[in-house]
GUVEX-187397 format. One record per residue (C-alpha): x, y, z. Coordinates in steps of 0.5 Angstrom, whole numbers, padded with zeros to 4 digits, always signed. Layout:
N
XYZ ...
end
This chain:
723
+0173+0214+0166 +0175+0217+0159 +0169+0222+0158 +0167+0218+0152 +0161+0213+0154 +0156+0216+0149 +0158+0217+0141 +0154+0221+0136 +0148+0216+0135 +0143+0221+0135 +0144+0228+0133 +0143+0231+0140 +0148+0227+0143 +0155+0231+0143 +0161+0228+0140 +0166+0226+0145 +0173+0224+0145 +0176+0217+0143 +0178+0212+0148 +0185+0212+0148 +0189+0205+0149 +0192+0207+0156 +0186+0207+0159 +0183+0200+0161 +0184+0193+0165 +0183+0189+0159 +0181+0181+0159 +0187+0177+0157 +0183+0173+0152 +0181+0179+0148 +0188+0181+0147 +0186+0181+0139 +0181+0187+0139 +0187+0191+0142 +0193+0189+0138 +0193+0194+0133 +0193+0199+0138 +0198+0196+0142 +0203+0195+0135 +0202+0203+0134 +0205+0204+0142 +0211+0199+0140 +0209+0192+0142 +0213+0187+0138 +0210+0180+0140 +0203+0177+0137 +0197+0176+0141 +0198+0169+0142 +0205+0171+0146 +0200+0174+0151 +0195+0169+0152 +0194+0162+0149 +0192+0156+0152 +0196+0151+0148 +0203+0154+0148 +0207+0158+0153 +0206+0165+0153 +0206+0171+0158 +0200+0169+0162 +0204+0163+0165 +0209+0167+0168 +0204+0172+0172 +0202+0170+0179 +0196+0172+0183 +0198+0172+0191 +0193+0170+0195 +0191+0167+0202 +0189+0160+0203 +0181+0159+0203 +0180+0166+0199 +0185+0164+0193 +0181+0168+0188 +0182+0174+0191 +0189+0177+0190 +0192+0182+0194 +0198+0183+0190 +0201+0180+0183 +0208+0177+0182 +0212+0175+0176 +0216+0168+0175 +0223+0171+0173 +0227+0164+0173 +0226+0157+0171 +0226+0155+0178 +0220+0158+0180 +0223+0165+0183 +0218+0170+0184 +0219+0178+0184 +0213+0182+0187 +0213+0188+0191 +0216+0189+0198 +0210+0191+0201 +0207+0185+0198 +0212+0181+0202 +0212+0185+0208 +0207+0181+0212 +0211+0175+0211 +0217+0179+0213 +0214+0181+0219 +0211+0174+0221 +0218+0171+0221 +0221+0177+0225 +0223+0177+0232 +0227+0182+0236 +0233+0177+0235 +0232+0176+0227 +0229+0183+0225 +0228+0182+0218 +0224+0188+0217 +0230+0192+0220 +0235+0188+0217 +0232+0185+0210 +0233+0177+0209 +0237+0173+0204 +0237+0166+0203 +0243+0164+0199 +0241+0157+0199 +0234+0154+0197 +0235+0150+0204 +0235+0157+0207 +0228+0159+0204 +0222+0160+0209 +0216+0157+0208 +0209+0161+0209 +0203+0157+0211 +0197+0160+0208 +0200+0164+0202 +0198+0162+0195 +0200+0163+0188 +0195+0163+0182 +0197+0162+0175 +0192+0162+0170 +0191+0156+0166 +0185+0159+0161 +0179+0163+0161 +0172+0163+0158 +0166+0167+0156 +0160+0164+0159 +0155+0170+0159 +0150+0166+0154 +0150+0160+0159 +0148+0164+0165 +0144+0170+0162 +0139+0165+0158 +0137+0162+0165 +0136+0169+0167 +0130+0174+0166 +0128+0181+0168 +0122+0179+0172 +0126+0175+0177 +0127+0178+0184 +0135+0180+0185 +0135+0175+0190 +0132+0169+0186 +0137+0172+0180 +0143+0172+0185 +0141+0164+0187 +0141+0163+0180 +0147+0166+0178 +0151+0162+0184 +0148+0156+0182 +0150+0156+0175 +0157+0159+0177 +0158+0153+0181 +0156+0148+0176 +0160+0151+0171 +0166+0151+0176 +0165+0144+0177 +0165+0142+0170 +0171+0146+0169 +0175+0143+0175 +0173+0136+0172 +0176+0138+0165 +0182+0140+0168 +0185+0136+0173 +0189+0139+0179 +0186+0146+0178 +0181+0150+0181 +0176+0154+0177 +0171+0160+0179 +0166+0165+0175 +0166+0172+0176 +0161+0177+0173 +0163+0183+0169 +0160+0190+0168 +0156+0189+0174 +0152+0183+0172 +0152+0184+0164 +0158+0179+0163 +0161+0173+0166 +0167+0169+0165 +0170+0163+0167 +0177+0163+0170 +0181+0156+0171 +0187+0157+0175 +0193+0152+0178 +0194+0154+0185 +0200+0153+0189 +0200+0153+0196 +0208+0152+0198 +0211+0159+0197 +0217+0161+0200 +0221+0167+0202 +0227+0168+0199 +0229+0175+0199 +0228+0182+0201 +0232+0189+0202 +0231+0192+0209 +0225+0196+0210 +0229+0203+0210 +0230+0201+0202 +0223+0197+0201 +0219+0203+0204 +0223+0208+0203 +0219+0215+0203 +0214+0212+0208 +0207+0215+0208 +0210+0222+0206 +0212+0219+0199 +0206+0215+0198 +0202+0216+0192 +0207+0221+0190 +0212+0222+0184 +0218+0222+0184 +0220+0216+0188 +0226+0212+0190 +0223+0206+0194 +0226+0199+0193 +0220+0196+0193 +0221+0189+0191 +0221+0182+0195 +0223+0175+0192 +0219+0168+0193 +0219+0161+0190 +0214+0157+0188 +0215+0149+0190 +0211+0143+0188 +0210+0136+0189 +0216+0132+0186 +0211+0130+0180 +0210+0138+0179 +0203+0138+0182 +0201+0144+0187 +0202+0141+0194 +0202+0143+0201 +0209+0145+0204 +0214+0139+0205 +0221+0138+0205 +0221+0133+0199 +0218+0139+0195 +0222+0142+0189 +0222+0148+0185 +0216+0150+0180 +0218+0148+0173 +0214+0154+0170 +0212+0154+0163 +0214+0161+0162 +0219+0166+0166 +0220+0173+0164 +0227+0175+0162 +0230+0181+0166 +0232+0187+0163 +0238+0191+0164 +0237+0195+0158 +0237+0203+0157 +0229+0205+0158 +0227+0211+0155 +0221+0216+0155 +0216+0213+0150 +0218+0206+0150 +0212+0201+0150 +0210+0198+0157 +0205+0193+0159 +0203+0191+0166 +0200+0185+0167 +0197+0183+0174 +0191+0182+0178 +0188+0189+0180 +0183+0189+0185 +0177+0194+0184 +0175+0200+0180 +0169+0203+0180 +0169+0207+0173 +0161+0206+0172 +0160+0210+0178 +0154+0215+0178 +0154+0222+0181 +0150+0219+0186 +0155+0214+0188 +0161+0219+0188 +0157+0223+0193 +0157+0217+0198 +0164+0216+0196 +0167+0223+0197 +0162+0225+0203 +0162+0219+0207 +0167+0213+0205 +0173+0217+0204 +0172+0222+0209 +0170+0218+0215 +0175+0213+0213 +0181+0218+0213 +0178+0222+0219 +0177+0215+0223 +0184+0212+0221 +0188+0218+0223 +0186+0217+0230 +0189+0210+0230 +0195+0212+0226 +0197+0217+0231 +0197+0212+0237 +0201+0206+0233 +0206+0211+0230 +0207+0213+0238 +0207+0206+0240 +0212+0203+0235 +0217+0209+0236 +0217+0207+0243 +0219+0199+0242 +0222+0195+0237 +0218+0189+0239 +0211+0193+0238 +0214+0196+0232 +0215+0189+0229 +0208+0186+0232 +0204+0192+0229 +0209+0194+0222 +0204+0190+0217 +0198+0192+0221 +0200+0199+0221 +0202+0199+0213 +0195+0196+0211 +0192+0202+0215 +0196+0207+0213 +0196+0206+0205 +0188+0207+0204 +0188+0212+0210 +0192+0217+0205 +0189+0214+0199 +0182+0216+0201 +0184+0223+0202 +0188+0224+0196 +0183+0221+0192 +0178+0226+0195 +0183+0232+0193 +0184+0229+0186 +0176+0228+0185 +0175+0235+0187 +0181+0238+0183 +0179+0234+0176 +0171+0236+0177 +0169+0229+0177 +0162+0230+0179 +0161+0235+0173 +0163+0229+0169 +0159+0224+0172 +0153+0229+0171 +0154+0230+0164 +0155+0223+0162 +0148+0222+0166 +0145+0227+0162 +0147+0224+0156 +0145+0217+0158 +0138+0220+0159 +0137+0223+0152 +0139+0216+0149 +0134+0212+0154 +0128+0216+0151 +0124+0211+0147 +0129+0205+0149 +0126+0200+0154 +0123+0202+0161 +0129+0199+0164 +0134+0204+0161 +0129+0209+0163 +0128+0208+0170 +0135+0206+0171 +0138+0212+0174 +0132+0214+0178 +0133+0207+0182 +0140+0209+0183 +0138+0215+0186 +0133+0213+0190 +0137+0207+0193 +0143+0211+0195 +0138+0216+0198 +0135+0211+0202 +0141+0208+0205 +0145+0215+0206 +0143+0216+0213 +0146+0209+0215 +0152+0209+0211 +0156+0213+0216 +0154+0209+0222 +0156+0203+0219 +0163+0206+0217 +0164+0208+0225 +0162+0201+0227 +0167+0198+0222 +0173+0203+0221 +0172+0205+0228 +0170+0199+0232 +0171+0192+0229 +0177+0195+0225 +0180+0200+0230 +0182+0196+0236 +0183+0189+0233 +0181+0186+0240 +0173+0187+0238 +0173+0183+0231 +0178+0178+0234 +0173+0177+0240 +0167+0176+0235 +0171+0170+0232 +0174+0167+0238 +0168+0168+0242 +0163+0165+0237 +0168+0159+0235 +0168+0158+0243 +0161+0157+0243 +0161+0152+0238 +0166+0148+0241 +0163+0148+0248 +0156+0145+0245 +0160+0139+0242 +0158+0133+0246 +0164+0128+0244 +0170+0130+0249 +0175+0127+0244 +0172+0132+0238 +0172+0138+0243 +0179+0137+0245 +0181+0137+0238 +0177+0143+0237 +0180+0147+0243 +0187+0145+0241 +0186+0149+0234 +0183+0155+0238 +0189+0155+0242 +0193+0155+0236 +0189+0160+0233 +0190+0165+0239 +0197+0164+0239 +0198+0166+0232 +0194+0172+0234 +0197+0174+0241 +0204+0173+0237 +0203+0180+0234 +0199+0183+0240 +0201+0188+0245 +0196+0189+0251 +0198+0196+0253 +0198+0198+0245 +0191+0195+0244 +0188+0199+0251 +0190+0205+0248 +0187+0204+0241 +0181+0201+0245 +0180+0208+0249 +0181+0212+0243 +0177+0209+0238 +0171+0208+0243 +0171+0215+0245 +0172+0218+0238 +0166+0214+0235 +0162+0216+0241 +0163+0223+0240 +0162+0223+0233 +0157+0218+0231 +0149+0219+0232 +0148+0216+0238 +0142+0212+0236 +0146+0207+0232 +0151+0206+0238 +0152+0199+0241 +0149+0199+0248 +0156+0198+0251 +0159+0205+0249 +0152+0208+0252 +0154+0205+0258 +0161+0207+0258 +0159+0214+0257 +0154+0214+0263 +0157+0210+0268 +0164+0212+0267 +0162+0219+0265 +0165+0219+0258 +0172+0217+0262 +0174+0212+0256 +0180+0210+0259 +0178+0208+0266 +0172+0204+0262 +0178+0201+0258 +0182+0199+0264 +0176+0196+0267 +0174+0192+0261 +0181+0189+0260 +0182+0187+0267 +0175+0183+0267 +0176+0180+0260 +0179+0173+0258 +0181+0176+0251 +0185+0181+0254 +0192+0177+0253 +0194+0170+0252 +0195+0168+0259 +0188+0170+0261 +0185+0166+0255 +0189+0160+0256 +0187+0160+0263 +0180+0160+0261 +0181+0154+0256 +0183+0150+0261 +0177+0150+0265 +0172+0153+0259 +0165+0155+0262 +0159+0158+0257 +0156+0163+0262 +0163+0166+0263 +0164+0167+0256 +0157+0170+0255 +0158+0175+0260 +0165+0177+0258 +0165+0184+0257 +0170+0185+0251 +0166+0179+0248 +0159+0182+0250 +0162+0189+0247 +0164+0186+0241 +0158+0182+0239 +0154+0188+0240 +0158+0192+0235 +0157+0186+0230 +0150+0185+0231 +0149+0193+0231 +0153+0193+0224 +0148+0188+0221 +0142+0191+0224 +0144+0198+0221 +0145+0195+0214 +0138+0192+0214 +0135+0198+0216 +0136+0200+0208 +0129+0197+0205 +0130+0191+0201 +0126+0194+0195 +0131+0200+0195 +0137+0195+0196 +0135+0191+0190 +0133+0197+0186 +0140+0200+0187 +0143+0193+0184 +0138+0193+0178 +0139+0200+0177 +0146+0200+0176 +0146+0193+0172 +0141+0196+0167 +0145+0203+0167 +0152+0199+0165 +0148+0195+0160 +0145+0201+0157 +0152+0204+0156 +0155+0198+0153 +0149+0198+0148 +0151+0205+0146 +0158+0204+0145 +0157+0197+0142 +0161+0196+0135 +0164+0203+0136 +0168+0204+0143 +0171+0198+0146 +0170+0199+0154 +0174+0195+0159 +0170+0192+0165 +0172+0194+0172 +0177+0191+0176 +0175+0185+0180 +0181+0181+0182 +0181+0177+0175 +0188+0178+0171 +0188+0184+0166 +0193+0187+0162 +0194+0194+0160 +0199+0198+0155 +0202+0204+0154 +0208+0208+0154 +0214+0210+0159 +0212+0217+0160 +0214+0224+0163 +0209+0229+0165 +0207+0236+0168 +0202+0236+0173 +0201+0243+0174 +0204+0250+0172 +0211+0250+0172 +0212+0243+0174 +0215+0238+0170 +0217+0231+0172 +0222+0226+0168 +0220+0219+0167 +0226+0216+0172 +0229+0217+0178 +0236+0215+0180 +0240+0213+0187 +0242+0220+0187 +0235+0222+0189 +0236+0217+0195 +0242+0220+0198 +0239+0227+0197 +0233+0225+0201 +0237+0222+0206 +0234+0223+0213 +0235+0221+0221 +0236+0213+0223 +0229+0210+0224 +0225+0215+0220 +0222+0215+0213 +0228+0217+0209 +0234+0213+0213 +0239+0210+0208 +0243+0204+0210 +0250+0204+0211 +0252+0199+0206 +0248+0203+0201 +0252+0209+0202 +0258+0205+0202 +0257+0203+0195 +0254+0209+0192 +0260+0213+0194 +0264+0208+0191 +0260+0208+0185 +0260+0201+0185 +0254+0200+0180 +0256+0194+0176 +0253+0194+0169 +0246+0196+0172 +0247+0204+0170 +0244+0208+0165 +0248+0211+0159 +0249+0217+0164 +0253+0212+0169 +0247+0213+0174 +0244+0207+0177 +0236+0208+0176 +0231+0207+0181 +0224+0208+0179 +0220+0210+0173 +0213+0212+0171 +0208+0210+0165 +0201+0212+0163 +0199+0205+0164 +0192+0204+0168 +0193+0201+0175 +0190+0200+0182 +0190+0196+0188 +0192+0189+0187 +0197+0191+0181 +0202+0192+0186 +0208+0187+0184 +0205+0187+0177 +0211+0186+0172 +0212+0192+0167 +0214+0188+0161 +0217+0191+0154 +0216+0191+0147 +0219+0184+0147 +0216+0181+0153 +0222+0182+0158 +0221+0185+0165 +0223+0192+0166 +0220+0194+0172 +0215+0192+0178 +0209+0197+0178 +0208+0199+0186 +0204+0205+0186 +0200+0211+0183 +0201+0219+0183 +0196+0223+0187 +0194+0228+0182 +0190+0222+0179 +0188+0219+0185 +0181+0219+0182 +0183+0214+0177 +0179+0208+0180 +0173+0212+0179 +0175+0216+0173 +0181+0215+0169 +0185+0222+0167 +0189+0220+0161 +0193+0226+0162 +0195+0225+0169 +0195+0218+0170 +0201+0215+0172 +0204+0208+0174 +0210+0208+0179 +0215+0203+0178 +0221+0200+0181 +0226+0200+0175 +0229+0192+0174 +0236+0195+0174 +0235+0197+0181 +0233+0190+0183 +0238+0187+0180 +0243+0191+0183 +0241+0190+0190 +0241+0183+0189 +0248+0183+0186 +0252+0188+0190 +0248+0190+0196 +0246+0183+0198 +0251+0179+0194 +0246+0174+0193 +0250+0171+0187 +0246+0164+0187 +0240+0169+0185 +0243+0173+0180 +0246+0166+0176 +0239+0163+0175 +0236+0170+0173 +0236+0171+0165 +0239+0178+0165 +0238+0182+0158 +0243+0187+0157 
end
């Protein structure tokens, strides 16, 4: 966060710089408060063009991509770019769906996918698209029912009850919509969000992964980039325009607003606005929390995932089938593997710890003479982190190393507990239906499962965890493996999988033919899975309840103090929490270090210059090279005759913003946000205004690929292209 929490309220508080407009993930309903600065940056539209309940506006074209059952937690953002519900988002956002539809015969990951008619578009059960209808500040309706005398447990129950009541009321007032209440500023503010959630979202197109993931792990979180990071989906509705489950009778969404797509020149200094559903930031994190993040969370995540990633790379390189099965899982694992390492480097380089400690010193000076809760806040935070520190590393090993390392353990927890419930059902008809559901869920899991790969992961991860974590926190099965098999975890793994009903789909279905509770309860993988799951819960509970409550209360009061200090002086944005936000700034080059300066854009020339071997991170498809050497760029070039690939802005960005539209001063789509730069990887914790850059796909590269590379004239015809 900008070094600005405190202003010169008291003579002894140092003056600090003003918060600049480019920092902050702002709530749409408060756009009027930022409007003057937006105009200074070059914005040409009105606040009502950004957010309005009564008329069509930009918010109506912004889509939060989620999963059925968790529709208000968005893993990515998309934007509607035609009057027929066509949605663009990042390639890596659609990667999981491309993987699900892929097979050795139809390898859409390798070859790409294009629907040249709507009949060819592929359904994606479980994928949802949320569009904001309205948002309301309900802080007073919740905080008036709370008091400082409440325990944290009672407070949480009261907030949950009131939030549910407000959401239910909003649903009744907005038929066909869903609603939720989200906290802001660590429980000091609350906002109600009403969305329409669409459940028929079909895959329309995507370039091959060699383009959509060009640069792979090497280029991830870095600039310059040349990644063609986009995919296309379409939202469908019931014939009457309401959200509906997939049906052949559904029709394309008729949106209230869609974004024209710009093919115009893009210059350094041009206005840029990003709108989307950022996941999480932690800008109010104290030095005590930062220490835990750097020394435990980031450090161990990187080290543990390195073991997993090395195995997956080897396995995926050896088999096309395995590559398809594990492609999406590898991408998910590797993204925050590198992020954790890059963030620690940036935090050290930028002396974020020193910044946090200075902020806390200034806060403590202000707190003198204030209410006791403000005076005690930092002490509660310090004690809370100190109390839980011994257990955090153990939890990381249990979670990252075991429950999310070899995926069979977490799957065994889910399927095993489900089986226990089913076997307790007395009604035979109901039980048979439940068994059929379990078979279907197992089939979906084992489709992307390779036993040999899983055994290698299991052996390596269990060995690594046992060798590195404190043994007093180890599940019993690891201690047994060490003692009985003399630390030969490969031998132990073979014995485990040989005897388990979870080892493969055939063994699991054979068990379902003649299910037996005793066999399940003694299954070695299920036993190991439940020991790990229960040990994780046990270790978590070792932190004293009073300490956990004190930490929550301390953080809330600390943030409340920051808000009071800046009230009427500096506008602060709440941390990202997957609710829709906007950020604004400019297209902007930067110089990250001595004698290094980067332009604000890259071109297709760089793709050719970076070309590497087939199958590698820098593979260039033959068709792309043919078009390049023929200079067949159509009318998507810049003034120099080059085809732009990517560009950078100083917009605020974090996970969940992937696929967010980058919008120009007139409301046109100029690109898709897809990454941040490594030098400012501290951004989720401390925004660095001089280095922070948002890396974006240029809309002209996307249009050129749809038009010239894919020959999808059907899609070009429905997009409003601004030239």
